[in-house]
LUMBA-683875 format. One record per residue: residue in three letters; x, y, z of N, C-alpha, C in turn. Coordinates in steps of 0.05 Angstrom, whole numbers, padded with zeros to 5 digits, always signed. Example, Ala and Ser with C-alpha at 12.3 -4.5 7.8 and 13.67 -1.06 7.14 Angstrom:
// residues 2
ala+00264-00114+00156+00246-00090+00156+00264-00066+00156ser+00257-00045+00142+00273-00021+00143+00258+00001+00157
END
This chain:
// residues 387
met+00028+04751+00350+00057+04756+00360+00094+04728+00359lys+00077+04716+00367+00098+04695+00356+00111+04698+00332asn+00099+04703+00315+00115+04712+00281+00134+04725+00276leu+00137+04740+00303+00151+04763+00292+00193+04770+00299cys+00206+04777+00291+00226+04773+00293+00243+04793+00289val+00271+04798+00317+00292+04820+00308+00307+04814+00282glu+00303+04830+00268+00326+04833+00243+00344+04860+00249tyr+00367+04845+00253+00394+04871+00254+00409+04880+00223gly+00428+04899+00233+00450+04912+00210+00453+04936+00213tyr+00483+04936+00204+00491+04964+00212+00516+04965+00195thr+00530+04998+00186+00554+05008+00166+00567+05027+00184ser+00593+05015+00175+00610+05036+00190+00629+05051+00164leu+00644+05075+00173+00646+05090+00163+00683+05092+00174asn+00709+05089+00163+00731+05102+00181+00736+05128+00170his+00749+05131+00194+00764+05159+00194+00781+05170+00173val+00771+05184+00152+00794+05185+00121+00828+05183+00139gly+00838+05159+00120+00866+05152+00124+00866+05135+00146glu+00849+05120+00152+00858+05096+00182+00845+05073+00168glu+00866+05052+00176+00856+05026+00167+00839+05019+00177leu+00835+05029+00209+00817+04999+00223+00805+05030+00236cys+00773+05020+00245+00756+05035+00247+00756+05039+00275gly+00743+05058+00283+00746+05061+00326+00723+05060+00342asp+00705+05049+00319+00665+05039+00334+00679+05011+00325asn+00659+05001+00351+00659+04960+00339+00625+04957+00339val+00617+04946+00326+00585+04929+00326+00587+04903+00334glu+00579+04890+00355+00587+04863+00359+00552+04854+00365met+00540+04834+00358+00514+04816+00355+00512+04794+00365ser+00484+04792+00377+00488+04764+00389+00462+04749+00392val+00454+04725+00384+00431+04716+00388+00433+04696+00401asn+00406+04689+00420+00402+04673+00448+00379+04659+00443gly+00358+04644+00425+00344+04639+00428+00319+04651+00418glu+00306+04669+00437+00283+04693+00432+00303+04716+00432trp+00321+04713+00444+00329+04743+00454+00360+04756+00430thr+00365+04779+00424+00387+04786+00410+00394+04815+00429thr+00427+04818+00418+00440+04841+00436+00451+04858+00415leu+00445+04875+00401+00464+04888+00393+00483+04916+00410val+00507+04907+00408+00519+04934+00420+00540+04949+00405leu+00543+04981+00399+00552+04985+00390+00555+05006+00415ala+00602+05000+00403+00621+05021+00417+00635+05033+00406asp+00641+05054+00414+00659+05082+00412+00683+05075+00419gly+00705+05069+00405+00733+05084+00430+00736+05111+00421leu+00752+05121+00445+00765+05155+00434+00789+05154+00418gly+00779+05180+00397+00798+05176+00374+00794+05161+00362ser+00814+05163+00341+00821+05130+00311+00835+05122+00318gly+00830+05104+00298+00857+05084+00291+00857+05065+00313val+00886+05050+00315+00879+05029+00327+00882+05026+00360lys+00879+05043+00370+00873+05045+00406+00850+05057+00400ala+00837+05066+00386+00804+05069+00387+00793+05045+00379asn+00796+05029+00363+00784+05008+00348+00794+04974+00373ile+00825+04980+00389+00820+04962+00416+00802+04971+00434leu+00799+04993+00442+00784+04999+00461+00754+04993+00458ser+00740+04999+00433+00720+04990+00424+00705+04961+00411thr+00725+04944+00406+00724+04917+00410+00726+04909+00436leu+00746+04913+00458+00734+04901+00481+00713+04906+00490thr+00699+04938+00490+00681+04940+00507+00655+04930+00486ser+00645+04931+00471+00617+04916+00451+00632+04883+00461lys+00657+04874+00467+00654+04833+00463+00649+04841+00494ile+00653+04856+00513+00656+04851+00543+00623+04850+00547leu+00608+04870+00539+00587+04875+00536+00567+04853+00521cys+00563+04850+00508+00553+04823+00484+00545+04801+00495thr+00579+04798+00510+00581+04767+00524+00563+04773+00547met+00570+04789+00566+00559+04799+00595+00522+04795+00584val+00516+04815+00575+00499+04817+00563+00474+04793+00543ala+00485+04780+00544+00468+04760+00525+00471+04724+00544gly+00487+04731+00559+00491+04712+00571+00475+04713+00603gly+00463+04727+00600+00434+04739+00624+00441+04752+00648ala+00474+04765+00642+00477+04782+00674+00454+04804+00662asp+00465+04816+00691+00445+04839+00699+00450+04874+00679met+00443+04875+00673+00440+04897+00648+00466+04924+00674glu+00464+04926+00697+00474+04940+00710+00498+04938+00721glu+00495+04902+00725+00528+04895+00725+00541+04895+00710cys+00537+04894+00686+00546+04893+00656+00563+04918+00661val+00550+04938+00657+00553+04971+00654+00571+04977+00675glu+00571+04967+00697+00589+04968+00725+00616+04962+00715thr+00616+04938+00705+00637+04920+00694+00661+04933+00679val+00647+04943+00648+00655+04957+00618+00664+04984+00643ile+00646+05002+00650+00657+05026+00668+00681+05015+00688gln+00689+05001+00700+00707+04998+00715+00722+04992+00703thr+00727+04978+00686+00749+04966+00669+00762+04987+00649leu+00747+04990+00643+00765+05014+00614+00771+05047+00634pro+00794+05054+00626+00813+05076+00635+00801+05108+00629val+00798+05122+00635+00804+05153+00633+00809+05160+00622cys+00815+05180+00605+00834+05203+00580+00841+05217+00610lys+00861+05219+00621+00873+05243+00640+00868+05277+00626glu+00869+05268+00607+00867+05301+00589+00846+05308+00588arg+00821+05294+00578+00794+05307+00565+00772+05289+00601gly+00793+05283+00610+00778+05268+00637+00742+05247+00625val+00745+05239+00606+00724+05225+00591+00735+05193+00587ala+00708+05180+00588+00718+05144+00585+00724+05141+00558tyr+00748+05129+00556+00757+05119+00528+00739+05112+00514ser+00719+05098+00518+00691+05080+00505+00671+05094+00514thr+00654+05096+00487+00622+05099+00492+00605+05073+00481phe+00582+05069+00490+00581+05049+00473+00539+05058+00485ser+00527+05034+00468+00496+05037+00469+00496+05007+00456val+00468+05005+00474+00463+04967+00479+00433+04963+00476ile+00431+04953+00454+00402+04949+00451+00399+04905+00463his+00377+04901+00487+00371+04872+00486+00337+04872+00480val+00337+04861+00460+00299+04854+00459+00295+04829+00447asn+00270+04815+00453+00273+04791+00442+00246+04800+00434thr+00226+04780+00417+00212+04763+00395+00187+04774+00389leu+00181+04793+00419+00159+04802+00430+00160+04840+00433gly+00197+04836+00418+00195+04873+00428+00200+04878+00453lys+00198+04867+00473+00203+04880+00502+00239+04872+00510gly+00246+04897+00511+00275+04887+00525+00289+04924+00544his+00311+04925+00535+00325+04947+00553+00335+04960+00529leu+00346+04986+00529+00369+05006+00522+00383+05025+00539phe+00408+05010+00532+00419+05028+00557+00447+05049+00533glu+00450+05071+00549+00469+05083+00533+00487+05104+00548phe+00506+05095+00537+00524+05114+00555+00552+05125+00535asp+00537+05161+00534+00549+05178+00527+00557+05174+00485asn+00540+05160+00479+00528+05162+00453+00514+05173+00441pro+00508+05185+00417+00481+05197+00415+00463+05191+00422glu+00440+05198+00428+00410+05189+00444+00405+05179+00406ala+00385+05146+00424+00383+05129+00409+00353+05147+00386ile+00351+05133+00364+00334+05148+00353+00312+05124+00345trp+00281+05123+00346+00258+05097+00351+00247+05110+00327tyr+00239+05093+00314+00222+05101+00291+00185+05071+00293his+00177+05091+00295+00146+05087+00300+00119+05090+00279asn+00116+05080+00271+00074+05076+00260+00091+05109+00245gly+00112+05106+00221+00122+05119+00207+00134+05148+00200his+00142+05151+00241+00152+05173+00249+00182+05159+00263thr+00189+05190+00265+00224+05180+00280+00216+05201+00309cys+00229+05192+00332+00212+05201+00348+00229+05190+00376asp+00238+05203+00404+00257+05207+00424+00238+05180+00436phe+00260+05155+00452+00260+05148+00471+00248+05164+00504pro+00234+05152+00519+00229+05161+00548+00251+05145+00570arg+00272+05171+00564+00304+05156+00563+00289+05158+00605met+00311+05142+00620+00308+05158+00643+00338+05145+00660glu+00346+05178+00679+00383+05166+00679+00381+05169+00706lys+00408+05140+00701+00414+05122+00719+00439+05127+00729leu+00447+05136+00760+00475+05133+00762+00494+05108+00773ile+00519+05099+00753+00533+05077+00755+00554+05077+00759cys+00568+05070+00783+00606+05073+00787+00602+05112+00776gly+00588+05121+00787+00574+05158+00784+00575+05164+00763lys+00581+05146+00738+00564+05160+00719+00537+05157+00702lys+00535+05183+00678+00516+05175+00679+00504+05166+00655val+00487+05147+00663+00482+05127+00644+00444+05117+00637phe+00436+05123+00608+00418+05133+00611+00395+05097+00602val+00374+05095+00606+00363+05070+00602+00333+05077+00600thr+00325+05060+00575+00300+05052+00566+00284+05029+00566glu+00268+05031+00580+00234+05005+00578+00235+04995+00541leu+00241+04983+00529+00226+04970+00505+00214+04964+00504glu+00183+04972+00477+00151+04958+00474+00159+04968+00451leu+00170+04954+00445+00172+04958+00398+00147+04941+00392glu+00136+04956+00366+00124+04939+00359+00127+04921+00329ala+00115+04901+00305+00118+04900+00281+00113+04918+00276gly+00149+04933+00253+00155+04953+00234+00165+04970+00248asp+00174+04966+00274+00189+04991+00296+00225+04987+00285met+00230+05011+00284+00267+05004+00289+00280+05017+00300val+00303+05017+00319+00312+05030+00331+00341+05035+00325phe+00349+05056+00321+00377+05059+00309+00391+05077+00329val+00427+05065+00335+00442+05074+00353+00463+05085+00329met+00470+05109+00340+00499+05117+00328+00533+05119+00338ser+00545+05121+00333+00571+05144+00337+00563+05164+00345asp+00582+05178+00350+00583+05213+00358+00591+05227+00309gly+00597+05213+00309+00607+05208+00273+00587+05222+00260thr+00552+05211+00265+00539+05214+00255+00529+05237+00253ile+00529+05258+00283+00518+05282+00282+00541+05305+00281his+00564+05292+00277+00590+05310+00265+00585+05320+00240ala+00583+05294+00228+00578+05299+00193+00588+05329+00183gly+00596+05332+00165+00585+05362+00154+00604+05383+00165ile+00609+05373+00202+00614+05406+00211+00640+05417+00196gly+00642+05440+00202+00664+05457+00178+00668+05457+00146gln+00654+05429+00143+00645+05428+00116+00612+05444+00095ile+00608+05427+00089+00582+05435+00086+00573+05443+00104leu+00564+05437+00127+00551+05448+00156+00568+05456+00169asn+00564+05486+00184+00573+05495+00211+00580+05479+00228phe+00557+05466+00230+00554+05460+00269+00551+05432+00266gly+00550+05406+00246+00548+05384+00246+00529+05392+00232trp+00515+05356+00239+00482+05348+00229+00471+05353+00251gln+00457+05368+00258+00437+05370+00280+00411+05346+00283arg+00406+05332+00310+00396+05313+00312+00373+05316+00303lys+00355+05335+00289+00333+05340+00286+00331+05330+00253asp+00355+05344+00250+00360+05335+00209+00368+05306+00201val+00380+05291+00237+00383+05268+00226+00352+05250+00220met+00337+05254+00239+00312+05236+00244+00290+05254+00225glu+00296+05275+00209+00278+05280+00187+00282+05266+00167his+00313+05259+00160+00315+05246+00146+00315+05222+00146leu+00313+05206+00162+00303+05177+00165+00278+05181+00159gln+00259+05196+00173+00226+05195+00170+00228+05203+00137asn+00235+05217+00126+00227+05226+00098+00241+05192+00079asn+00254+05184+00081+00279+05168+00063+00272+05137+00076ile+00262+05119+00104+00259+05096+00108+00223+05091+00117asn+00221+05060+00108+00195+05055+00109+00196+05026+00134ala+00166+05021+00143+00178+05000+00155+00182+04969+00138his+00184+04972+00116+00189+04941+00109+00228+04945+00097met+00233+04973+00097+00263+04966+00097+00276+04965+00121ser+00291+04939+00104+00307+04921+00126+00321+04940+00143ala+00336+04928+00165+00355+04941+00179+00381+04947+00172arg+00391+04929+00160+00414+04940+00149+00414+04959+00119ala+00383+04953+00111+00388+04982+00090+00391+05001+00098ala+00363+05017+00112+00360+05031+00135+00391+05047+00151ala+00408+05034+00161+00427+05037+00179+00454+05044+00151cys+00448+05034+00131+00461+05054+00105+00456+05069+00089leu+00436+05068+00094+00417+05097+00071+00427+05116+00103leu+00429+05124+00120+00431+05127+00139+00467+05145+00136ala+00475+05123+00141+00508+05121+00139+00520+05135+00113ser+00505+05126+00089+00516+05137+00061+00512+05170+00058ala+00489+05177+00077+00483+05210+00077+00501+05220+00091cys+00517+05211+00120+00539+05222+00131+00558+05223+00119asn+00571+05198+00089+00596+05203+00077+00582+05228+00065asp+00553+05233+00048+00564+05256+00048+00564+05280+00046leu+00556+05293+00077+00554+05309+00080+00594+05311+00092tyr+00605+05288+00094+00638+05281+00100+00656+05293+00060leu+00635+05287+00051+00648+05293+00019+00670+05270+00016asp+00659+05245+00022+00676+05219+00021+00692+05228+00032arg+00700+05232+00050+00732+05247+00071+00723+05238+00097pro+00710+05218+00117+00693+05219+00142+00720+05233+00164gly+00712+05255+00174+00730+05266+00197+00727+05255+00224asp+00709+05237+00222+00707+05211+00239+00699+05186+00244asp+00709+05173+00260+00697+05141+00251+00667+05149+00250thr+00645+05135+00232+00619+05131+00234+00606+05114+00226thr+00585+05097+00251+00577+05089+00252+00542+05089+00260val+00517+05071+00246+00495+05070+00247+00491+05036+00245ala+00473+05028+00274+00465+05002+00273+00452+05011+00284ala+00421+04984+00277+00396+04988+00269+00381+04961+00272ile+00359+04956+00299+00347+04932+00301+00314+04944+00287arg+00303+04916+00278+00277+04928+00268+00260+04895+00277ile+00235+04901+00291+00219+04880+00297+00204+04875+00270arg+00207+04854+00266+00193+04855+00236+00180+04827+00231pro+00156+04816+00217+00138+04790+00212+00164+04770+00204arg+00154+04741+00207+00169+04726+00202+00171+04716+00171cys+00185+04714+00151+00182+04711+00123+00198+04683+00115glu+00180+04663+00109+00196+04639+00108+00203+04639+00076val+00223+04644+00064+00225+04635+00028+00241+04607+00025his+00228+04592+00008+00235+04564-00015+00239+04577-00037ile+00267+04556-00042+00285+04569-00063+00288+04534-00072met+00273+04531-00090+00288+04499-00112+00307+04514-00126val+00326+04494-00135+00351+04496-00143+00357+04467-00151gly+00343+04458-00181+00351+04428-00186+00324+04403-00179pro+00315+04394-00199+00303+04371-00189+00313+04340-00173pro+00308+04326-00163+00323+04295-00153+00319+04285-00168val+00347+04278-00152+00350+04245-00158+00335+04232-00180asp+00321+04226-00157+00299+04202-00178+00277+04221-00185lys+00271+04214-00209+00251+04225-00227+00221+04218-00219glu+00215+04195-00204+00190+04188-00186+00193+04202-00165lys+00205+04213-00146+00208+04231-00122+00196+04263-00133asp+00198+04274-00157+00191+04299-00165+00170+04319-00153pro+00141+04292-00149+00112+04306-00145+00117+04314-00104glu+00134+04290-00097+00136+04293-00072+00156+04317-00064tyr+00175+04319-00076+00200+04330-00073+00181+04370-00081val+00168+04368-00094+00153+04389-00103+00129+04406-00082ser+00117+04375-00075+00096+04388-00062+00110+04395-00027gln+00135+04383-00012+00144+04395+00009+00158+04420+00005phe+00161+04441-00020+00187+04464-00025+00153+04478-00027met+00126+04459-00039+00101+04482-00038+00094+04497-00014glu+00106+04474+00009+00092+04468+00032+00109+04494+00053ser+00089+04503+00066+00093+04528+00092+00106+04543+00088ala+00106+04557+00057+00130+04584+00050+00116+04606+00052asp+00121+04625+00051+00111+04652+00045+00113+04665+00021arg+00147+04662+00010+00144+04659-00011+00165+04637-00028arg+00164+04639-00055+00167+04602-00063+00183+04631-00097ile+00211+04605-00092+00226+04617-00117+00241+04585-00126val+00237+04587-00162+00252+04576-00173+00271+04578-00185cys+00292+04563-00181+00315+04579-00201+00330+04549-00223gly+00330+04552-00246+00336+04541-00271+00317+04534-00282gly+00332+04530-00304+00299+04516-00332+00289+04496-00331thr+00302+04471-00316+00296+04447-00322+00282+04453-00297thr+00290+04458-00278+00270+04456-00256+00248+04464-00252ser+00248+04494-00263+00223+04503-00264+00200+04492-00279gln+00215+04477-00297+00189+04452-00319+00179+04428-00299val+00200+04410-00290+00199+04404-00263+00166+04412-00248val+00176+04434-00241+00152+04437-00223+00122+04452-00236ala+00128+04455-00256+00101+04464-00272+00095+04430-00282arg+00110+04425-00283+00090+04397-00293+00078+04373-00270cys+00092+04387-00249+00086+04370-00214+00058+04394-00209leu+00051+04406-00219+00035+04432-00200+00008+04433-00216asn+00013+04420-00249-00004+04421-00269-00009+04453-00280arg+00010+04466-00279+00013+04495-00295+00023+04507-00312lys+00020+04520-00334+00037+04530-00358+00060+04552-00339leu+00079+04541-00362+00106+04551-00359+00113+04566-00371lys+00116+04604-00366+00118+04625-00385+00143+04634-00396thr+00148+04649-00401+00176+04657-00409+00179+04683-00416ser+00186+04703-00402+00195+04732-00411+00214+04732-00439phe+00217+04750-00447+00228+04756-00470+00249+04784-00472glu+00240+04793-00439+00267+04814-00436+00276+04810-00423phe+00293+04839-00430+00328+04823-00411+00339+04857-00413pro+00327+04859-00379+00325+04886-00366+00363+04890-00363asp+00368+04862-00355+00397+04868-00351+00407+04832-00371lys+00428+04853-00391+00435+04832-00419+00460+04811-00409glu+00462+04811-00386+00479+04797-00377+00468+04770-00353val+00443+04768-00346+00426+04754-00335+00401+04754-00361pro+00400+04721-00352+00370+04705-00371+00350+04719-00355pro+00333+04724-00377+00303+04730-00368+00289+04708-00353ile+00267+04723-00340+00256+04710-00313+00226+04702-00323gly+00212+04670-00314+00206+04666-00319+00171+04662-00308tyr+00152+04654-00314+00136+04660-00295+00105+04629-00296ile+00105+04624-00265+00079+04592-00258+00060+04609-00236asp+00045+04604-00241+00017+04605-00222+00020+04598-00196gly+00030+04612-00178+00037+04608-00150+00066+04608-00151ile+00073+04613-00156+00105+04617-00155+00114+04641-00151asp+00131+04649-00139+00130+04682-00143+00161+04686-00147leu+00162+04680-00159+00182+04678-00178+00210+04663-00191val+00211+04657-00219+00226+04639-00230+00250+04649-00251thr+00269+04643-00240+00300+04647-00260+00311+04623-00266glu+00328+04632-00282+00353+04619-00299+00370+04603-00273gly+00381+04581-00278+00400+04576-00250+00423+04586-00247val+00443+04572-00261+00473+04579-00243+00475+04605-00250ile+00467+04622-00271+00484+04653-00283+00478+04673-00260thr+00444+04666-00254+00427+04681-00242+00435+04674-00210leu+00450+04646-00197+00464+04646-00168+00478+04658-00176arg+00508+04670-00201+00525+04669-00199+00516+04697-00190arg+00499+04717-00194+00502+04746-00195+00490+04747-00170leu+00476+04734-00152+00466+04734-00131+00482+04733-00110leu+00503+04715-00115+00522+04709-00097+00543+04736-00094ser+00544+04744-00130+00559+04770-00116+00554+04798-00115leu+00527+04797-00109+00509+04817-00097+00507+04823-00064ser+00513+04789-00060+00516+04785-00027+00537+04789-00019glu+00554+04795-00031+00585+04806-00029+00580+04827-00019lys+00574+04835-00042+00572+04869-00026+00550+04879-00007tyr+00522+04859-00010+00502+04878+00013+00522+04866+00047ile+00530+04837+00049+00553+04831+00083+00573+04854+00088ser+00578+04875+00074+00600+04889+00077+00589+04910+00090val+00604+04913+00112+00593+04931+00131+00609+04963+00126lys+00624+04955+00099+00627+04989+00092+00630+04996+00062asp+00612+04969+00048+00593+04977+00021+00563+05003+00029leu+00578+05023+00015+00554+05046+00018+00530+05043-00012thr+00529+05024-00030+00504+05025-00047+00486+05012-00030pro+00469+05028-00053+00433+05022-00030+00426+04989-00029lys+00419+04988-00022+00413+04949-00008+00380+04941-00021thr+00371+04955-00034+00348+04943-00049+00357+04956-00080tyr+00347+04936-00094+00338+04942-00121+00333+04946-00141ser+00329+04967-00155+00298+04974-00176+00301+04962-00204lys+00326+04948-00209+00327+04940-00235+00303+04914-00228lys+00294+04902-00260+00265+04881-00255+00289+04850-00273asp+00306+04854-00260+00326+04819-00285+00325+04811-00260gly+00322+04787-00268+00329+04758-00240+00347+04755-00229gly+00361+04767-00234+00384+04768-00205+00381+04799-00188ser+00366+04816-00191+00363+04837-00172+00335+04830-00158leu+00309+04821-00174+00287+04804-00174+00292+04787-00134leu+00307+04770-00151+00319+04749-00131+00334+04754-00100ala+00357+04771-00104+00360+04799-00089+00348+04805-00066asn+00322+04816-00073+00300+04837-00063+00302+04819-00042ile+00285+04784-00047+00269+04773-00043+00283+04760-00008val+00310+04753-00028+00324+04740-00006+00345+04758+00023phe+00348+04779+00006+00361+04804+00029+00342+04817+00039glu+00328+04823+00026+00305+04842+00045+00284+04838+00053glu+00269+04817+00042+00241+04807+00048+00241+04783+00077ser+00266+04753+00067+00266+04739+00082+00279+04742+00115thr+00269+04726+00120+00275+04715+00148+00294+04692+00152his+00275+04677+00142+00281+04643+00131+00284+04642+00105ile+00308+04622+00108+00305+04607+00081+00311+04575+00077val+00296+04562+00056+00305+04536+00052+00311+04534+00030phe+00339+04521+00025+00341+04520+00003+00336+04482-00016phe+00319+04471-00028+00317+04444-00036+00332+04449-00062val+00354+04427-00061+00379+04427-00076+00377+04398-00090gly+00359+04390-00114+00363+04374-00124+00384+04356-00139gln+00399+04347-00132+00423+04339-00146+00425+04326-00172asn+00403+04322-00187+00399+04315-00212+00416+04319-00237val+00431+04309-00247+00455+04312-00268+00432+04329-00297asn+00445+04359-00305+00412+04363-00327+00439+04356-00355ala+00418+04343-00381+00426+04339-00390+00433+04355-00415ala+00433+04377-00400+00439+04402-00433+00454+04415-00412his+00464+04414-00392+00501+04422-00393+00524+04409-00398gln+00511+04384-00403+00535+04369-00419+00549+04387-00439gly+00582+04377-00430+00596+04396-00453+00592+04426-00437leu+00582+04435-00421+00596+04463-00418+00601+04464-00380asp+00613+04494-00377+00628+04498-00363+00608+04495-00331ile+00584+04480-00338+00564+04473-00311+00566+04450-00296asp+00558+04448-00270+00560+04415-00263+00545+04424-00236ile+00539+04397-00231+00525+04398-00204+00539+04409-00171thr+00581+04393-00186+00586+04411-00156+00579+04434-00149met+00582+04454-00179+00587+04482-00183+00558+04502-00172lys+00534+04483-00174+00512+04488-00162+00510+04489-00133leu+00523+04466-00124+00521+04457-00091+00539+04483-00078lys+00566+04485-00097+00579+04497-00085+00567+04535-00082leu+00554+04532-00106+00540+04563-00111+00522+04578-00075val+00499+04546-00073+00488+04550-00055+00497+04552-00028glu+00526+04542-00022+00530+04536+00007+00537+04556+00004arg+00564+04581-00018+00579+04599-00008+00546+04623-00002leu+00529+04622-00014+00513+04632-00006+00498+04632+00022ala+00492+04604+00025+00488+04600+00055+00506+04612+00070val+00530+04617+00068+00543+04630+00091+00539+04656+00092asn+00532+04666+00065+00534+04704+00075+00503+04704+00077leu+00492+04688+00072+00463+04701+00081+00467+04703+00115arg+00471+04671+00123+00477+04673+00153+00485+04698+00176lys+00510+04715+00158+00533+04731+00168+00505+04752+00171ile+00484+04754+00152+00463+04773+00164+00446+04770+00174gly+00451+04750+00188+00418+04747+00208+00402+04727+00189lys+00401+04723+00167+00381+04699+00155+00387+04668+00173gln+00361+04654+00163+00361+04632+00178+00362+04615+00157val+00382+04597+00157+00391+04582+00136+00386+04553+00130thr+00369+04537+00118+00371+04505+00107+00369+04498+00089ile+00398+04475+00087+00387+04473+00064+00383+04432+00059asn+00366+04424+00043+00362+04400+00040+00368+04397+00018tyr+00382+04369+00015+00401+04351-00015+00372+04338-00012asp+00377+04326-00046+00355+04303-00050+00366+04300-00074
END
């Protein structure tokens, strides 16, 4: 159980014609605890965005800081105004507070009920009703296991298709069935949330009639990925450097032709190169026994950076897993979907093969640093070792 991690991700659709989303998601990681808050402001546009942002930030800060859950909910309910015409709160919310053992709480106020993915099936939580400041709040004690996911969503999800493809919107049982048929325990929280939001967008015919947000957390095993990008400056340190690279990793990736030659030599193993080009813009991969993936260097890392820009965008609806077999796609699947912890081994030796080309060590360092920024945005724990 100590090797479990909490993974999170979300995707949002703006109401058609609006630049700002009326939903807002805040996330915080504090030690072993992860807090995710999804708030839905009444209406759409600027006003809804301000209210949902205020709600999510207050709740996330208080819950992550260790405040009592009922106190947090009471603070928000007393802070937010109530719509005089409709008699409803200006913002609704769902709060997940869970640790790496899968234990925690789920609090829901007027959002659609959370969906639990457990043992390959979608199901409901046993929800207990509480009155806090005269408002009905539903509370769930969480006991999650590896592979479990929890989905929270704004009401744009269940309104999807209403008056268009569907007369009465997307019924909850249909949402649950869609998830059960299309996700699995190995899919990341980001990919699963995007899949459901994309289905909602299809039902809206690409013109969402309501702000729609799907957020998910997933309890998953820790997976540490080591990525070697370049050999060290001192060639005598090659064996030691490769030895460190091989230790304590669940997956091992080598990027760069010269780097792969160094690794193969230090491990006394053969380096084989593929002659297949699944993508003509990405050089072919290679093979070394004991190494999960061997790719070319700078060009493949550029592709990975480009893919990471789309992956971190909460508005992007393209699938977050890649079926292509080129080096960039294979690398992206491991780094985005499989990893929880990533260690870059960045050797700063100047590659003689790059003399006269638009490639230098500075470019490689900047690529790794920009990748690290994007990976941290999606919750990856990233370490960069320079040598």
